[in-house]
C-alpha positions as CSV (number, residue, x, y, z in Angstrom):
1,M,20.8,30.2,46.8
2,A,17.1,29.5,46.5
3,G,16.7,32.8,44.6
4,F,19.4,31.8,42.1
5,F,17.8,28.5,41.6
6,R,14.4,30.0,40.9
7,R,15.9,32.5,38.4
8,F,17.9,29.8,36.7
9,T,14.8,27.5,36.4
10,K,12.7,30.4,35.1
11,G,15.3,31.3,32.5
12,F,15.7,27.7,31.4
13,F,11.9,27.3,30.9
14,V,11.7,30.6,29.0
15,L,14.5,29.6,26.7
16,C,12.9,26.2,26.1
17,N,9.6,27.9,25.3
18,I,11.3,30.3,22.8
19,F,13.2,27.4,21.2
20,I,10.0,25.3,20.7
21,A,8.2,28.4,19.4
22,I,11.0,28.9,16.8
23,L,10.9,25.3,15.7
24,F,7.1,25.4,15.5
25,L,7.2,28.5,13.2
26,L,9.9,26.9,11.0
27,G,7.7,23.9,10.6
28,C,4.6,25.9,9.8
29,Y,6.4,28.0,7.2
30,A,8.6,25.2,5.8
31,S,7.2,25.9,2.3
32,H,9.2,29.1,2.1
33,F,12.5,27.1,2.5
34,D,14.0,25.3,-0.4
35,P,14.6,21.6,0.6
36,L,17.7,21.6,-1.4
37,H,19.4,23.7,1.2
38,F,17.1,23.4,4.2
39,W,15.8,19.9,4.0
40,F,16.0,19.4,7.8
41,I,13.2,21.9,8.3
42,G,10.9,19.1,7.0
43,F,11.3,17.4,10.3
44,F,9.8,20.4,12.1
45,T,6.8,20.3,9.6
46,L,6.2,16.7,10.5
47,A,6.3,17.6,14.2
48,S,4.2,20.8,13.9
49,I,1.2,19.4,15.8
50,Y,3.4,18.0,18.6
51,L,5.2,21.3,18.9
52,L,1.9,23.1,19.1
53,L,0.9,20.8,22.0
54,F,4.1,21.8,23.8
55,L,3.3,25.4,23.3
56,L,-0.2,24.9,24.8
57,V,1.4,23.1,27.7
58,F,3.8,26.0,28.3
59,M,0.8,28.4,28.1
60,I,-0.9,26.5,30.9
61,F,2.3,26.3,32.9
62,W,3.0,30.1,32.7
63,F,-0.7,30.9,33.5
64,F,0.0,29.5,37.0
65,A,3.7,30.5,37.2
66,K,4.2,33.9,35.4
67,K,1.4,35.0,33.2
68,K,3.4,37.5,31.1
69,F,5.4,34.6,29.6
70,M,2.3,33.2,28.1
71,L,2.9,35.7,25.4
72,I,5.7,33.6,23.9
73,S,3.3,30.8,23.0
74,I,0.4,33.2,22.1
75,I,2.6,35.2,19.7
76,A,3.9,32.0,18.1
77,V,0.4,30.7,17.5
78,L,-0.9,34.0,16.2
79,C,2.1,34.3,13.8
80,A,1.3,30.8,12.5
81,W,-2.4,31.3,12.3
82,Q,-2.6,31.2,8.5
83,P,-0.6,27.9,8.1
84,L,-2.5,26.4,11.1
85,R,-5.6,26.6,9.0
86,H,-4.1,23.8,6.8
87,L,-3.2,21.7,9.8
88,I,-6.3,21.6,11.9
89,K,-9.9,22.4,11.0
90,F,-12.0,23.5,14.0
91,R,-15.4,22.4,12.8
92,F,-17.8,19.6,13.4
93,G,-17.8,16.9,10.7
94,A,-21.1,16.7,8.8
95,D,-22.6,13.4,7.8
96,F,-21.7,12.4,4.3
97,R,-24.6,11.8,2.0
98,L,-24.1,8.7,-0.2
99,Q,-26.7,10.0,-2.7
100,K,-24.9,12.6,-4.7
101,N,-26.3,15.5,-6.7
102,D,-26.5,14.8,-10.5
103,S,-24.7,18.1,-11.1
104,S,-21.8,17.4,-8.8
105,L,-18.6,15.5,-9.4
106,R,-17.6,12.9,-6.8
107,V,-13.8,12.4,-6.6
108,M,-12.0,9.7,-4.6
109,S,-8.3,9.3,-3.8
110,W,-6.9,6.2,-2.1
111,N,-3.5,4.5,-1.7
112,V,-4.8,0.9,-1.9
113,E,-1.5,-0.8,-0.8
114,H,-1.4,-3.2,-3.7
115,F,-5.1,-4.2,-3.1
116,D,-3.6,-6.5,-0.4
117,I,-2.3,-8.9,-3.0
118,L,0.3,-10.4,-0.6
119,E,-2.6,-11.6,1.6
120,H,-4.8,-12.8,-1.2
121,K,-4.4,-16.5,-0.5
122,A,-5.2,-16.1,3.3
123,H,-7.8,-13.3,2.9
124,P,-9.2,-13.2,-0.7
125,E,-12.2,-11.3,0.7
126,R,-10.1,-8.2,1.5
127,K,-9.8,-7.2,-2.1
128,L,-13.5,-7.5,-2.7
129,E,-14.2,-5.5,0.4
130,M,-12.1,-2.7,-1.1
131,I,-13.8,-2.9,-4.5
132,D,-17.2,-3.0,-2.9
133,L,-16.4,0.0,-0.7
134,V,-15.6,2.0,-3.8
135,A,-18.8,0.9,-5.5
136,Q,-20.8,1.8,-2.4
137,Y,-19.7,5.5,-2.6
138,T,-20.1,5.6,-6.5
139,P,-17.3,8.1,-7.2
140,D,-17.3,9.6,-10.7
141,I,-13.5,9.6,-10.6
142,A,-11.3,7.4,-8.5
143,C,-7.5,7.9,-8.3
144,F,-5.6,5.0,-6.8
145,Q,-2.0,4.8,-5.8
146,E,0.2,1.7,-5.2
147,V,-1.9,-0.3,-7.6
148,V,-0.6,-3.8,-8.4
149,G,-2.6,-4.9,-11.4
150,N,-2.8,-6.5,-14.9
151,E,-4.7,-5.2,-17.9
152,T,-4.4,-8.2,-20.3
153,D,-4.4,-11.5,-18.4
154,S,-7.8,-12.4,-17.0
155,T,-6.2,-15.1,-14.8
156,A,-4.3,-12.4,-12.8
157,I,-5.3,-11.8,-9.2
158,N,-5.8,-8.1,-9.8
159,Y,-7.3,-8.0,-13.3
160,L,-8.2,-4.3,-13.8
161,P,-11.0,-4.8,-16.4
162,F,-12.8,-6.9,-13.6
163,F,-12.2,-4.0,-11.2
164,K,-13.6,-1.5,-13.7
165,Q,-16.8,-3.6,-14.2
166,R,-17.3,-4.4,-10.5
167,M,-16.9,-0.7,-9.5
168,Q,-19.1,0.4,-12.5
169,F,-16.6,2.6,-14.2
170,R,-16.6,3.4,-17.9
171,E,-12.8,3.9,-18.6
172,Y,-9.4,4.0,-16.9
173,L,-5.8,4.8,-17.3
174,Y,-3.1,2.6,-15.7
175,S,0.4,4.0,-15.6
176,Y,3.5,2.0,-14.7
177,N,7.1,1.4,-15.6
178,K,7.3,-1.9,-17.5
179,K,10.8,-2.6,-16.2
180,L,9.6,-2.7,-12.6
181,D,7.1,-5.5,-12.5
182,F,5.6,-6.6,-9.2
183,D,5.7,-10.2,-10.4
184,N,5.4,-12.1,-13.7
185,K,1.7,-11.2,-14.0
186,H,1.4,-7.8,-12.3
187,H,2.8,-4.3,-12.7
188,F,3.2,-1.7,-9.9
189,G,1.7,1.7,-10.7
190,I,-1.2,4.2,-10.4
191,V,-4.6,4.3,-12.0
192,I,-7.5,6.7,-12.7
193,F,-11.0,5.3,-13.2
194,S,-13.8,7.4,-14.6
195,R,-17.6,7.1,-15.1
196,W,-17.3,9.8,-17.7
197,P,-15.6,9.7,-21.1
198,I,-11.8,10.2,-21.1
199,L,-10.8,12.4,-24.0
200,N,-7.0,12.3,-23.4
201,R,-4.6,10.1,-21.5
202,Q,-1.1,11.0,-20.5
203,T,1.6,9.2,-18.4
204,I,4.6,11.4,-17.6
205,S,7.8,9.8,-16.5
206,Y,11.3,11.2,-15.6
207,E,14.6,9.6,-15.0
208,P,15.3,7.2,-13.3
209,N,11.7,6.3,-14.3
210,N,11.0,4.6,-11.0
211,Y,7.6,4.4,-9.4
212,N,7.6,7.8,-7.8
213,C,8.9,9.5,-10.9
214,I,5.7,8.7,-12.8
215,F,2.5,10.7,-12.6
216,Q,-0.6,10.7,-14.9
217,Y,-3.5,12.9,-16.0
218,V,-6.6,12.4,-18.0
219,D,-9.0,14.9,-19.6
220,I,-12.6,14.0,-18.6
221,L,-15.7,15.2,-20.3
222,K,-18.8,15.7,-18.1
223,G,-21.7,17.4,-19.9
224,A,-20.3,20.5,-21.5
225,D,-17.3,20.7,-19.2
226,T,-13.8,19.2,-19.6
227,F,-11.6,18.7,-16.5
228,R,-8.0,17.6,-16.2
229,V,-7.5,15.1,-13.4
230,F,-4.0,14.4,-12.1
231,N,-3.1,11.3,-10.1
232,I,0.3,11.5,-8.2
233,H,2.3,9.6,-5.7
234,L,5.3,11.5,-4.4
235,Q,8.4,10.0,-3.0
236,S,7.8,7.5,-0.2
237,L,10.2,7.1,2.6
238,K,10.5,3.3,1.9
239,F,10.6,2.5,5.6
240,S,11.3,-1.2,6.3
241,E,9.5,-3.0,9.2
242,A,12.7,-2.6,11.2
243,N,12.6,1.2,10.5
244,R,9.1,1.4,11.8
245,E,9.9,-0.7,14.9
246,Y,12.8,1.7,15.7
247,I,10.5,4.8,15.3
248,D,8.0,3.2,17.6
249,D,10.7,2.4,20.2
250,P,13.8,4.5,19.5
251,S,16.9,3.8,21.6
252,M,20.6,4.6,21.4
253,Q,22.3,1.8,23.3
254,N,24.8,0.5,20.8
255,E,26.4,1.0,17.3
256,R,23.5,-0.9,15.6
257,D,21.0,1.6,17.0
258,L,23.2,4.5,15.7
259,E,23.3,3.0,12.2
260,R,19.5,2.5,12.3
261,S,18.9,6.1,13.2
262,K,21.3,7.2,10.4
263,N,19.4,5.0,7.9
264,I,16.1,6.6,8.9
265,I,17.5,10.2,8.7
266,S,19.0,9.4,5.2
267,K,15.6,8.2,4.0
268,F,14.0,11.4,5.2
269,H,16.7,13.5,3.5
270,T,16.2,11.6,0.2
271,G,12.4,11.9,0.5
272,F,12.4,15.7,1.1
273,L,14.7,16.3,-1.9
274,Q,12.9,14.0,-4.3
275,R,9.4,15.4,-3.4
276,K,10.7,18.9,-4.1
277,I,11.7,17.9,-7.6
278,Q,8.6,15.8,-8.2
279,S,6.2,18.5,-7.0
280,E,7.8,21.2,-9.1
281,R,7.4,19.0,-12.2
282,I,3.8,18.3,-11.4
283,K,3.1,22.0,-10.8
284,Q,4.6,22.8,-14.2
285,A,2.3,20.3,-15.9
286,M,-0.7,21.6,-14.0
287,D,0.0,25.2,-15.0
288,A,0.1,24.1,-18.7
289,S,-3.4,22.7,-18.5
290,P,-6.1,24.4,-20.7
291,Y,-8.8,23.0,-18.4
292,P,-9.7,23.3,-14.8
293,V,-7.5,21.0,-12.7
294,I,-8.1,18.4,-10.0
295,V,-5.2,16.8,-8.3
296,C,-5.5,13.6,-6.2
297,G,-2.8,11.6,-4.6
298,D,-0.5,10.4,-1.9
299,F,1.9,13.3,-1.1
300,N,3.9,11.4,1.5
301,D,4.2,14.8,3.2
302,V,2.1,16.8,5.6
303,P,0.3,20.2,5.1
304,N,2.7,23.2,5.0
305,S,5.4,21.1,3.6
306,Y,7.2,22.3,0.4
307,A,5.6,19.7,-1.8
308,Y,2.1,20.3,-0.4
309,S,2.4,24.0,-0.9
310,T,4.0,23.8,-4.3
311,V,1.2,21.6,-5.8
312,G,-1.5,23.4,-3.8
313,K,-0.4,27.0,-4.8
314,G,-3.5,28.7,-6.2
315,M,-5.7,25.7,-5.6
316,K,-8.3,24.7,-3.0
317,N,-7.8,21.7,-0.7
318,C,-11.0,19.7,-0.1
319,F,-10.2,18.8,3.4
320,A,-9.5,22.5,4.3
321,E,-12.8,23.4,2.7
322,K,-15.1,20.8,4.4
323,G,-13.0,18.5,6.6
324,S,-12.7,18.5,10.4
325,G,-10.0,17.9,13.0
326,I,-6.5,16.7,11.9
327,G,-7.8,14.4,9.1
328,R,-5.2,11.7,9.5
329,T,-5.0,9.5,6.3
330,F,-2.1,7.2,7.1
331,Y,-2.7,5.2,10.3
332,S,0.8,3.9,10.9
333,I,3.7,5.6,12.7
334,S,1.9,8.8,13.9
335,P,-1.7,9.9,14.5
336,T,-1.0,13.2,12.7
337,L,-0.2,12.1,9.2
338,R,-2.6,13.7,6.7
339,I,-0.6,12.9,3.6
340,D,-3.4,12.2,1.1
341,N,-5.1,15.1,-0.6
342,I,-7.5,16.3,-3.2
343,F,-6.8,19.7,-4.6
344,T,-9.1,21.6,-7.0
345,D,-9.1,24.6,-9.3
346,P,-10.6,27.6,-7.4
347,R,-13.7,27.4,-9.6
348,F,-14.7,24.2,-7.8
349,E,-16.7,24.4,-4.6
350,T,-16.4,21.4,-2.2
351,T,-19.9,20.6,-1.1
352,Q,-19.0,17.6,1.1
353,F,-15.9,15.7,2.2
354,V,-15.3,12.4,4.0
355,R,-12.4,10.3,5.2
356,I,-13.5,6.7,5.4
357,K,-12.0,5.2,8.5
358,K,-11.8,1.6,7.5
359,K,-8.5,-0.2,7.7
360,L,-8.5,-2.0,4.4
361,S,-5.2,-0.5,3.4
362,D,-2.6,1.4,5.4
363,H,-4.3,4.6,4.1
364,F,-7.8,5.8,4.6
365,P,-9.7,6.7,1.4
366,I,-10.9,10.3,1.0
367,I,-13.9,11.5,-1.1
368,A,-15.1,15.0,-2.1
369,D,-18.2,16.1,-3.9
370,L,-17.4,19.1,-6.2
371,S,-19.6,21.7,-7.8
372,F,-18.1,23.6,-10.8
373,N,-18.8,27.3,-11.0
374,R,-18.3,28.5,-14.5
């Protein structure tokens, strides 16, 4: 009886190890599966780092129990080595030098979460802290998402010409849907600020013309070079506070809990499908550019996802070039969410990269210094 129990237990753990290895590989190679038919694989992409930890635990377990079964986890990790390079960077983070080289281009991307307009009365200093943080790092180009702003009324709380002056930018492009105002004075959109001349401004919108169906690009002249900079914000999951509370403490005790779980799964499903469509449209516009391209934005998806890989195909990712660790950029829900990115044309070299770990928004800003190799 004892021998049967040992064999059963060993077989059970072997099957669990194989099952987790398969889910891990599916998550790492999710970009090869069309979300239209395989949207559920996106869950495994979100869980990739946790699945990797389980594989490492199994490796330790088999080291003491039965060494030959360590091969299950080892083979899975080796097969995923290429996509793993996008998930984790095993290097020490270098100190970021505030003083930038005159020949370099400093690019910043930040989801500013409305510039905290809802807390303006209680904490008016928060917005100025955000603006002064940008001014401190002196980016040449700053791409912001979730911008609640106004361009024409100087009495508005978030008056963009004031932002431009305070952050010492020369020009900007603010893109929004006029039908979706934040309030009577403010729109809800995305913005690109530049210290260099903007030669061309474009806002691209698709039906139903909601916030995530808009993206923008500008052509920026720096010296003798012209670059096309895209600012994007892919489909968010639109989690309510109740959704986030349930994710933090899931349970299945009654019908209400069942409905809450269905609601969350439905939002994930919609997000995966919408980001597929949005990323393909953005990639089409990128491919039509006559100039070297830089893409900044909140992807609302993790590395190796379909959207990340679609936009990033043939491009360099600045975190992958100079970042370290996991590089989390969204500090709610999970410690593994690197959903904000700066991608560049291969002719750019990333000379330094930083993630600024200050909780002024629900996202951390990221900055990269770029050198263009003609």
